[in-house]
C-alpha positions as CSV (number, residue, x, y, z in Angstrom):
1,M,0.1,-0.3,-0.1
2,I,2.9,2.5,0.6
3,E,4.6,1.7,-2.3
4,R,1.6,2.5,-4.1
5,L,1.2,5.6,-2.4
6,K,4.7,7.2,-2.6
7,P,4.1,8.7,-6.4
8,Y,1.4,10.3,-5.1
9,A,3.3,11.5,-2.2
10,F,6.2,12.7,-5.0
11,A,3.5,14.3,-7.5
12,T,1.9,16.3,-4.5
13,L,5.7,17.8,-3.3
14,L,6.7,18.7,-7.1
15,A,3.1,20.5,-7.3
16,D,3.5,22.3,-3.9
17,A,7.5,23.3,-4.6
18,T,6.5,25.1,-8.3
19,I,2.8,26.4,-6.4
20,G,5.0,28.1,-3.2
21,I,7.7,29.2,-6.1
22,L,5.4,30.9,-8.4
23,V,3.4,32.3,-5.2
24,L,6.7,34.3,-4.3
25,T,7.3,35.3,-7.0
26,R,4.0,35.8,-8.8
27,H,4.6,39.6,-8.9
28,Y,7.6,38.9,-11.6
29,F,5.2,37.6,-14.6
30,D,1.4,37.3,-15.5
31,D,-0.9,34.5,-14.6
32,T,-1.1,33.3,-18.1
33,T,3.0,32.5,-17.4
34,A,2.0,30.7,-13.7
35,A,-0.6,28.9,-15.6
36,L,2.4,27.6,-18.0
37,V,4.7,26.6,-15.2
38,M,1.6,24.4,-13.7
39,V,1.2,22.7,-16.9
40,L,4.9,21.8,-17.2
41,A,4.9,20.7,-13.5
42,I,1.9,18.3,-14.7
43,M,3.2,17.3,-17.4
44,A,6.7,16.6,-15.5
45,T,4.6,14.2,-13.6
46,A,2.6,12.3,-15.6
47,L,6.4,11.0,-17.7
48,L,7.5,10.6,-14.1
49,W,4.8,8.4,-12.0
50,K,2.0,8.0,-14.6
51,S,-1.6,9.3,-15.0
52,G,-2.8,8.4,-11.8
53,P,-0.5,10.8,-9.9
54,A,-0.5,13.1,-13.1
55,L,-4.4,13.6,-12.3
56,W,-4.2,14.5,-8.5
57,A,-1.2,17.3,-9.4
58,S,-3.6,18.7,-11.9
59,V,-6.1,19.0,-9.4
60,I,-3.6,20.5,-7.1
61,C,-2.8,23.0,-9.6
62,V,-6.4,24.1,-10.6
63,I,-7.1,24.7,-7.0
64,C,-4.4,27.2,-6.0
65,F,-4.4,28.3,-9.6
66,N,-7.8,29.8,-8.5
67,Y,-7.2,30.7,-4.9
68,Y,-3.8,32.2,-5.8
69,F,-4.0,34.0,-9.1
70,I,-7.5,34.5,-10.1
71,V,-9.1,37.4,-8.6
72,P,-10.3,37.8,-5.7
73,Y,-6.9,36.3,-4.1
74,G,-7.1,34.2,-1.1
75,T,-10.4,32.7,-2.2
76,L,-12.0,30.0,-4.5
77,N,-14.3,32.4,-6.0
78,I,-14.0,33.5,-9.8
79,D,-16.3,37.1,-10.2
80,A,-15.0,38.5,-13.8
81,P,-16.6,36.4,-16.5
82,E,-13.4,35.9,-18.3
83,D,-11.7,34.6,-15.4
84,V,-14.1,31.6,-15.5
85,V,-13.4,31.1,-18.4
86,A,-9.3,30.9,-18.2
87,F,-9.8,29.2,-14.9
88,I,-12.1,26.3,-17.1
89,A,-9.2,26.4,-19.7
90,F,-6.8,25.8,-17.2
91,A,-8.3,23.3,-16.0
92,A,-8.9,21.2,-18.8
93,I,-5.4,21.6,-20.4
94,S,-4.0,20.5,-17.2
95,I,-5.7,17.3,-17.0
96,I,-5.5,16.7,-21.0
97,M,-1.5,17.1,-20.9
98,G,-1.1,15.1,-17.9
99,Q,-3.4,12.4,-19.4
100,L,-1.4,12.6,-22.7
101,S,2.4,13.0,-21.4
102,A,1.2,9.8,-19.2
103,R,0.1,8.0,-22.8
104,V,3.2,9.2,-24.3
105,E,5.4,7.9,-21.8
106,A,3.4,4.3,-22.1
107,R,3.7,4.3,-25.4
108,A,7.5,4.7,-25.2
109,L,7.5,1.9,-22.8
110,Q,5.6,-0.4,-25.1
111,A,7.6,0.5,-27.9
112,E,10.8,-0.3,-25.8
113,A,9.6,-3.7,-24.6
114,R,8.1,-4.7,-28.8
115,R,11.8,-3.5,-29.7
116,V,13.6,-5.7,-26.5
117,E,10.9,-8.5,-27.8
118,I,11.7,-8.3,-31.7
119,E,15.7,-8.5,-30.8
120,S,15.3,-11.7,-29.0
121,L,13.0,-13.1,-31.6
122,Y,15.8,-11.7,-34.4
123,D,18.4,-13.5,-32.3
124,K,16.4,-16.8,-31.7
125,L,15.8,-16.5,-35.3
126,R,19.9,-16.0,-36.3
127,L,20.4,-18.8,-33.8
128,V,18.5,-21.8,-35.6
129,T,19.9,-20.6,-38.7
130,E,23.2,-20.6,-38.0
131,E,22.2,-24.3,-36.2
132,A,20.5,-25.0,-39.4
133,A,23.3,-24.2,-41.4
134,E,26.0,-25.8,-39.2
135,A,23.9,-29.1,-39.4
136,E,24.0,-29.1,-43.1
137,L,27.3,-28.6,-43.1
138,L,27.6,-31.1,-40.7
139,R,26.0,-33.5,-43.1
140,R,27.7,-33.0,-46.4
141,S,31.3,-32.8,-44.3
142,E,29.9,-36.3,-43.4
143,K,28.9,-37.8,-46.6
144,L,32.4,-35.9,-48.1
145,K,34.2,-37.9,-45.5
146,S,32.3,-41.4,-46.2
147,A,33.2,-40.8,-50.7
148,L,37.0,-40.2,-49.4
149,L,37.4,-42.7,-47.0
150,D,35.7,-45.4,-49.4
151,A,37.6,-44.0,-52.0
152,V,40.8,-44.5,-50.1
153,T,40.0,-48.0,-48.7
154,H,39.2,-49.5,-52.1
155,D,42.8,-48.2,-53.4
156,L,44.7,-49.5,-50.1
157,R,42.8,-52.7,-50.4
158,T,43.7,-53.4,-54.2
159,P,47.4,-53.4,-53.4
160,L,47.1,-54.9,-50.0
161,T,45.2,-57.8,-51.9
162,S,48.2,-58.0,-54.5
163,I,51.0,-58.2,-51.7
164,K,48.9,-61.0,-49.5
165,A,48.6,-63.2,-52.8
166,A,52.6,-62.5,-53.8
167,V,53.9,-62.9,-50.0
168,T,51.5,-66.5,-49.5
169,T,53.3,-67.9,-53.0
170,M,56.7,-66.8,-51.6
171,I,55.9,-68.6,-48.4
172,S,54.5,-71.8,-50.2
173,E,57.1,-72.0,-52.2
174,L,60.2,-71.3,-49.8
175,P,62.2,-73.9,-48.9
176,R,61.6,-74.8,-45.3
177,E,65.7,-74.8,-43.8
178,D,65.5,-71.1,-45.0
179,G,64.6,-69.7,-41.6
180,Y,65.4,-66.1,-42.0
181,Q,63.6,-65.0,-44.9
182,L,60.4,-67.1,-44.2
183,E,60.5,-65.3,-41.0
184,L,60.7,-62.0,-42.9
185,L,57.5,-63.2,-45.4
186,Q,55.3,-63.9,-42.3
187,V,56.0,-60.5,-40.7
188,I,54.8,-59.3,-44.1
189,D,51.9,-61.9,-44.2
190,E,50.9,-61.0,-40.7
191,E,50.6,-57.2,-41.1
192,S,49.1,-57.3,-44.6
193,D,46.2,-59.4,-42.3
194,R,46.0,-56.1,-39.3
195,L,46.4,-53.6,-42.9
196,N,43.3,-55.4,-44.0
197,R,41.6,-55.6,-40.7
198,F,42.1,-52.0,-40.1
199,I,40.5,-51.0,-43.5
200,Q,38.0,-53.4,-43.0
201,E,37.1,-51.4,-39.4
202,M,37.0,-48.2,-41.2
203,M,35.2,-49.5,-43.7
204,D,32.6,-50.5,-41.4
205,L,32.6,-47.6,-38.8
206,A,31.7,-45.3,-41.7
207,R,28.5,-47.1,-42.5
208,L,27.7,-47.5,-38.9
209,E,28.1,-43.6,-38.8
210,S,26.0,-42.3,-42.1
211,G,23.7,-45.7,-41.5
212,G,24.5,-47.4,-44.2
213,L,25.3,-50.6,-42.3
214,D,22.8,-53.0,-43.6
215,M,21.5,-55.5,-40.8
216,R,20.1,-58.5,-42.0
217,R,18.3,-59.7,-38.7
218,S,17.6,-63.2,-38.6
219,E,16.4,-65.7,-35.7
220,I,19.8,-67.6,-34.3
221,S,20.8,-68.8,-31.0
222,I,23.4,-67.5,-29.1
223,S,24.9,-70.6,-28.8
224,E,25.8,-70.4,-33.2
225,I,27.7,-66.6,-32.6
226,V,29.6,-67.6,-29.2
227,E,30.4,-70.8,-32.0
228,T,31.6,-68.4,-35.0
229,A,33.3,-66.1,-32.8
230,L,34.8,-68.6,-30.8
231,E,36.2,-70.3,-34.3
232,R,37.7,-67.1,-35.9
233,A,39.5,-66.0,-33.2
234,A,41.0,-68.8,-32.6
235,P,44.3,-68.1,-33.8
236,L,44.2,-65.2,-30.7
237,L,43.0,-67.5,-28.2
238,V,45.8,-69.9,-28.3
239,N,47.1,-68.3,-25.1
240,H,44.3,-68.4,-23.3
241,E,42.0,-70.7,-21.2
242,V,38.3,-70.0,-22.7
243,D,35.4,-70.8,-20.7
244,V,31.9,-71.3,-22.2
245,D,29.1,-70.8,-20.1
246,L,25.7,-70.6,-21.8
247,D,22.1,-70.5,-20.0
248,P,20.8,-73.2,-22.2
249,A,17.5,-72.0,-21.7
250,L,17.7,-68.7,-23.7
251,P,15.7,-67.8,-26.5
252,H,16.7,-67.7,-29.9
253,L,17.6,-63.7,-31.2
254,T,16.7,-61.7,-33.8
255,V,20.0,-60.4,-35.0
256,D,22.4,-59.7,-37.9
257,A,24.1,-62.8,-37.1
258,V,27.8,-61.7,-38.4
259,A,27.6,-58.3,-37.1
260,F,26.8,-59.3,-33.3
261,S,29.4,-61.7,-34.6
262,Q,31.9,-59.4,-35.0
263,V,31.0,-57.8,-31.7
264,L,31.4,-60.8,-29.8
265,Y,35.1,-61.0,-32.2
266,S,36.3,-57.7,-31.1
267,L,35.1,-58.2,-27.4
268,L,37.8,-61.5,-26.9
269,D,40.3,-59.8,-29.6
270,N,40.1,-56.9,-26.6
271,A,40.2,-59.4,-24.1
272,T,43.5,-61.2,-25.4
273,K,45.2,-57.7,-25.7
274,Y,44.9,-56.7,-22.4
275,S,45.2,-60.0,-20.1
276,P,48.3,-61.9,-19.6
277,P,49.1,-64.8,-21.5
278,G,47.9,-68.3,-19.5
279,S,45.1,-66.1,-18.0
280,R,41.8,-67.1,-18.7
281,I,38.8,-65.8,-20.1
282,V,35.0,-66.2,-19.7
283,V,31.9,-65.8,-22.2
284,S,28.8,-66.0,-20.7
285,A,25.1,-65.8,-21.2
286,C,22.0,-65.5,-19.9
287,S,18.7,-63.6,-20.0
288,Q,17.8,-60.5,-17.5
289,D,13.4,-59.8,-18.3
290,S,12.7,-59.0,-21.3
291,T,17.2,-58.9,-22.3
292,M,19.9,-61.2,-22.9
293,L,23.4,-60.7,-21.3
294,L,26.8,-61.3,-23.0
295,S,29.6,-61.0,-21.1
296,V,33.2,-61.6,-21.9
297,H,35.2,-61.8,-18.7
298,D,39.2,-61.4,-18.7
299,Q,41.9,-61.2,-15.6
300,G,43.6,-58.2,-17.2
301,P,44.7,-55.3,-14.4
302,G,41.5,-53.7,-15.1
303,I,40.2,-50.6,-16.9
304,P,40.3,-47.8,-14.7
305,R,36.4,-45.4,-14.1
306,D,37.2,-42.8,-15.4
307,L,38.5,-44.3,-18.9
308,R,35.0,-46.8,-19.1
309,E,33.4,-44.8,-21.2
310,K,36.7,-44.3,-23.6
311,V,37.6,-47.0,-24.3
312,F,34.5,-47.2,-26.7
313,E,35.7,-43.8,-28.6
314,K,37.2,-43.8,-31.7
315,F,41.0,-44.5,-32.0
316,F,40.9,-44.4,-28.0
317,R,44.0,-47.3,-27.4
318,A,44.6,-48.6,-23.6
319,Q,48.4,-50.3,-23.1
320,A,48.2,-53.6,-24.0
321,T,49.2,-56.0,-21.6
322,G,49.7,-59.1,-23.1
323,T,52.2,-60.2,-25.9
324,R,50.4,-58.9,-29.1
325,R,50.4,-55.4,-30.0
326,A,47.6,-52.8,-29.2
327,G,45.0,-52.6,-32.0
328,F,43.7,-49.4,-34.0
329,G,40.9,-48.5,-31.2
330,L,38.3,-49.0,-33.9
331,G,37.2,-52.7,-32.2
332,L,35.2,-51.5,-29.6
333,S,33.5,-48.2,-31.0
334,I,32.3,-50.6,-33.5
335,A,31.1,-52.8,-31.2
336,K,29.3,-50.3,-29.5
337,G,27.3,-48.9,-33.5
338,I,26.2,-52.9,-34.1
339,V,24.9,-53.4,-30.5
340,E,23.0,-49.9,-30.5
341,A,22.2,-50.5,-34.0
342,H,20.3,-53.9,-32.1
343,S,18.4,-51.4,-29.8
344,G,21.2,-52.7,-27.5
345,K,23.5,-51.2,-24.7
346,I,27.4,-51.8,-23.9
347,W,29.6,-50.5,-20.9
348,V,32.1,-52.2,-18.7
349,E,32.6,-53.2,-15.1
350,D,34.7,-55.2,-12.7
351,S,35.1,-58.4,-12.7
352,A,34.6,-60.8,-10.4
353,G,38.1,-61.7,-9.1
354,G,39.0,-59.3,-10.8
355,G,40.2,-58.2,-14.2
356,T,37.5,-56.4,-16.8
357,S,34.2,-57.5,-17.8
358,V,32.3,-56.2,-21.0
359,V,28.9,-56.6,-21.1
360,V,26.1,-56.3,-24.0
361,S,22.7,-56.2,-23.0
362,I,20.7,-57.4,-26.1
363,P,16.4,-57.1,-26.8
364,I,14.9,-60.8,-26.5
365,G,12.6,-61.4,-29.2
366,P,9.4,-59.5,-30.3
367,A,10.8,-55.9,-28.6
368,L,14.0,-56.4,-30.9
369,E,11.7,-58.0,-34.1
370,Q,9.7,-54.7,-33.8
371,T,12.9,-52.1,-34.4
372,A,13.8,-54.6,-37.5
């Protein structure tokens, strides 16, 4: 209540101060000048405190104009007809000017509010336009990257195929007693395979990121997927003991068998790189609600918690502890892409008894078929 009355108090003080000064100096000007000065005070009140206080100041000035500046002085009576006209004119002008001044101020405030709103809308439009342009640029960049990657990998794979064929022929024809040259040729053969795997991983990753990797889903048992992956990973597992623990009651999965076998192969490959020779690797699978959990456990040093998300990033490589050389840092990234394309999840957790467990969660049955 007090806050609402403050503008009226200020309006009263301004009107009283103006009238007081005019009364003290009335001998230096006529009544018309006094009326104009009071109108200015009313306009100032309207600009400062809006229409209500301006109307109140108008009432004060009209009464005081009659009392101090219209004959007979010191009363509210008006004797001369021309003074009546002057009084009415002054009263009308004071009230109208006060209201008009308040409206001008209100319009100015509305215009400022609209200006701020328009600037805000312009900024939003500019931001949306920039984001759209950035999205289009990113799309074109990804398209160009995929095209360049396809071209580069094709140009690399062609000479690698020739190198592989040549070195295979040389190994088959080289006398076994020439051990030194045979060893060199085997290094070339192994590194050719390694580069070929890298090119294939780059192609798979590019297709995953562009949505071009076609998932041909069909019903298959987890035991068939595990068997295929273990057969492919056999050369990697020669120095490890592998245990398989699969729940026999698990239903069939609706997945791309080749792609999902690639996921398990990548997990086995990763386990052999980061666990010591002779250690145990366990492949297990069980059901949990409407999902299947596939896990690969190793007895390596484990992965720190702050790196467990990073291991699924492209080209991230930790220090290998086994005898094998670390890869290119693409296997787990591709595995994550394939799992997520099957509406699943993949993560790292501590393994019982030490080491690391990489866990894959895949919907079972109809939950996955709906996304196919």
